[in-house]
SERO-4910 file (N, C-alpha, C, O; in steps of 0.05 Angstrom, whole numbers):
BEGIN
 pado doro    nc1    nc2    nc3   cac1   cac2   cac3    cc1    cc2    cc3    oc1    oc2    oc3
  Met    A   1975   1973   1565   1969   2000   1555   1980   2020   1576   1977   2017   1600
  Arg    A   1992   2041   1566   2004   2062   1583   1983   2082   1592   1964   2089   1577
  Ser    A   1985   2090   1617   1966   2109   1629   1971   2137   1617   1994   2144   1610
  Pro    A   1950   2154   1615   1954   2181   1606   1970   2197   1626   1971   2190   1650
  Pro    A   1982   2219   1618   1998   2235   1637   1979   2247   1658   1955   2249   1654
  Ala    A   1991   2255   1680   1975   2266   1702   1963   2293   1694   1975   2309   1679
  Thr    A   1939   2298   1704   1926   2323   1700   1936   2344   1720   1949   2337   1739
  Pro    A   1931   2370   1715   1940   2390   1734   1928   2385   1762   1942   2390   1782
  Thr    A   1903   2376   1763   1891   2370   1789   1905   2347   1803   1910   2348   1827
  Glu    A   1913   2326   1788   1927   2303   1799   1954   2312   1810   1964   2302   1830
  Leu    A   1967   2330   1796   1993   2341   1805   1989   2356   1831   2006   2355   1849
  Lys    A   1967   2371   1833   1961   2386   1858   1956   2367   1880   1965   2371   1903
  Val    A   1941   2345   1875   1936   2324   1895   1962   2312   1904   1966   2308   1928
  Cys    A   1981   2307   1886   2007   2296   1893   2021   2315   1912   2033   2306   1932
  Thr    A   2021   2340   1906   2034   2360   1923   2022   2360   1951   2036   2361   1971
  Leu    A   1996   2359   1952   1982   2359   1978   1987   2333   1993   1989   2333   2018
  Leu    A   1988   2311   1979   1994   2285   1992   2022   2285   2004   2025   2273   2025
  Lys    A   2041   2298   1991   2068   2299   2003   2068   2314   2029   2086   2311   2045
  Ser    A   2047   2331   2033   2044   2345   2059   2030   2328   2080   2025   2337   2102
  Asn    A   2024   2303   2072   2013   2283   2090   1984   2291   2099   1977   2286   2122
  Leu    A   1969   2303   2081   1941   2309   2087   1923   2284   2083   1929   2268   2065
  Ser    A   1903   2282   2099   1884   2260   2097   1866   2264   2072   1865   2286   2062
  Thr    A   1852   2243   2064   1834   2245   2042   1812   2266   2048   1804   2282   2031
  Lys    A   1802   2265   2072   1781   2284   2081   1792   2313   2079   1777   2331   2069
  Lys    A   1816   2318   2088   1827   2345   2087   1833   2353   2058   1828   2376   2051
  Leu    A   1843   2334   2042   1847   2340   2014   1821   2349   2001   1820   2368   1985
  Ala    A   1799   2335   2007   1773   2342   1995   1765   2370   2003   1754   2385   1987
  Glu    A   1770   2378   2028   1764   2405   2037   1780   2425   2023   1770   2446   2014
  Val    A   1806   2421   2020   1824   2440   2007   1817   2443   1978   1818   2465   1967
  Leu    A   1810   2421   1964   1804   2421   1936   1775   2428   1930   1766   2431   1907
  Asn    A   1759   2431   1952   1730   2436   1950   1717   2415   1932   1702   2421   1914
  Ser    A   1724   2390   1938   1714   2366   1924   1703   2346   1944   1706   2350   1968
  Ser    A   1690   2326   1934   1681   2304   1951   1703   2285   1957   1723   2284   1943
  Ile    A   1700   2270   1978   1719   2249   1986   1722   2229   1963   1744   2220   1957
  His    A   1699   2222   1950   1700   2203   1928   1717   2214   1905   1732   2198   1893
  Thr    A   1715   2239   1899   1731   2251   1878   1761   2249   1884   1777   2243   1867
  Val    A   1768   2255   1909   1797   2253   1917   1806   2224   1915   1828   2219   1906
  Glu    A   1789   2205   1923   1796   2177   1921   1800   2169   1892   1818   2153   1885
  Thr    A   1784   2180   1874   1788   2175   1845   1814   2186   1835   1829   2173   1820
  His    A   1821   2210   1844   1847   2222   1837   1870   2204   1846   1889   2199   1832
  Arg    A   1868   2195   1871   1889   2178   1883   1891   2152   1867   1914   2143   1861
  Arg    A   1868   2140   1859   1869   2116   1843   1882   2120   1816   1898   2104   1807
  Arg    A   1876   2143   1803   1888   2149   1777   1918   2154   1779   1933   2147   1762
  Ile    A   1926   2167   1801   1954   2173   1805   1969   2146   1809   1991   2142   1798
  Arg    A   1957   2128   1825   1970   2102   1828   1973   2088   1801   1994   2076   1796
  Lys    A   1952   2089   1785   1953   2076   1758   1975   2089   1741   1991   2074   1728
  Thr    A   1977   2115   1741   1997   2129   1726   2025   2122   1734   2043   2118   1718
  Leu    A   2029   2118   1761   2055   2112   1772   2060   2082   1772   2083   2073   1778
  Gly    A   2040   2066   1765   2044   2037   1764   2045   2024   1792   2058   2003   1795
  Leu    A   2031   2036   1811   2031   2025   1839   2007   2007   1843   1986   2012   1831
  Ser    A   2010   1987   1860   1987   1970   1867   1969   1986   1887   1978   2006   1898
  Gly    A   1945   1976   1891   1927   1988   1910   1937   1986   1938   1927   2001   1956
  Gln    A   1955   1968   1944   1966   1964   1971   1988   1983   1977   1994   1988   2001
  Ala    A   2001   1995   1957   2023   2014   1962   2013   2039   1975   1992   2050   1968
  Asn    A   2029   2049   1994   2022   2074   2007   2031   2097   1989   2055   2103   1986
  Leu    A   2012   2111   1977   2018   2132   1958   2032   2155   1971   2051   2166   1959
  Thr    A   2025   2163   1995   2038   2185   2008   2068   2179   2013   2085   2196   2008
  Thr    A   2073   2155   2023   2101   2147   2028   2117   2146   2001   2140   2155   2000
  Phe    A   2104   2135   1981   2118   2133   1955   2125   2161   1944   2147   2165   1935
  Leu    A   2106   2180   1946   2111   2207   1936   2133   2221   1952   2149   2236   1942
  Ala    A   2133   2216   1979   2154   2228   1996   2181   2217   1988   2200   2232   1987
  Leu    A   2183   2191   1984   2208   2179   1976   2217   2189   1948   2240   2194   1943
  Leu    A   2198   2192   1930   2203   2201   1903   2213   2230   1905   2232   2238   1890
  Ala    A   2201   2246   1922   2209   2274   1925   2238   2276   1936   2253   2293   1928
  Ser    A   2244   2259   1955   2271   2260   1967   2292   2250   1948   2314   2260   1948
  Ser    A   2285   2231   1930   2304   2221   1911   2307   2241   1887   2327   2241   1873
  Ala    A   2287   2257   1883   2287   2277   1861   2307   2299   1866   2315   2314   1848
  Thr    A   2316   2302   1891   2336   2323   1897   2364   2314   1890   2383   2330   1890
  Glu    A   2367   2288   1883   2393   2278   1874   2397   2285   1845   2378   2285   1829
  Pro    A   2422   2291   1836   2427   2298   1809   2419   2276   1790   2425   2252   1794
  Gly    A   2405   2283   1768   2397   2264   1748   2373   2247   1755   2366   2229   1740
  Ala    A   2360   2253   1777   2337   2238   1785   2312   2246   1768   2310   2268   1759
  Ala    A   2294   2226   1765   2270   2231   1749   2250   2246   1765   2249   2245   1790
  Asp    A   2233   2262   1751   2212   2276   1766   2189   2257   1772   2191   2233   1766
  Thr    A   2167   2268   1783   2145   2251   1793   2134   2232   1772   2126   2210   1779
  Phe    A   2133   2240   1747   2121   2223   1727   2141   2214   1705   2134   2210   1682
  Gly    A   2166   2211   1713   2185   2196   1697   2202   2212   1677   2216   2200   1661
  Asp    A   2201   2238   1677   2217   2254   1658   2243   2261   1671   2244   2276   1690
  Ser    A   2265   2249   1661   2291   2254   1673   2307   2275   1658   2330   2279   1663
  Thr    A   2293   2290   1640   2307   2310   1625   2313   2335   1641   2330   2351   1635
  Gly    A   2297   2339   1662   2301   2363   1679   2287   2387   1668   2289   2408   1680
  Ser    A   2274   2385   1645   2260   2408   1633   2231   2409   1644   2220   2388   1653
  Thr    A   2220   2432   1644   2192   2436   1653   2175   2447   1632   2151   2451   1636
***
C-alpha cells in the first residue's frame, strides 16, 4: 500500500531537518512535543520508503543536493518540476 502524500507540517519538518536540527530543537521550533516530532519523522520515513535505520537528515540533505541537478525529482517523487 502506498503512503499518503506529506502534510504541510511534514514538509516543514523536512526543511528543518535539512538544517540539521535535533529532535528536541525541532519540537521547540514547532511548539510541539518530542513525541510529535518523532511521529512526523516516522511518517516521513514511511512516505519516502526508508527503513528505521536510515539517517533521515542525511537522506534529505543528499536528496536536496541531487534536486539541484536538471530533471531531478523533488522530495516526494514529482519530477515534473511543477509546484
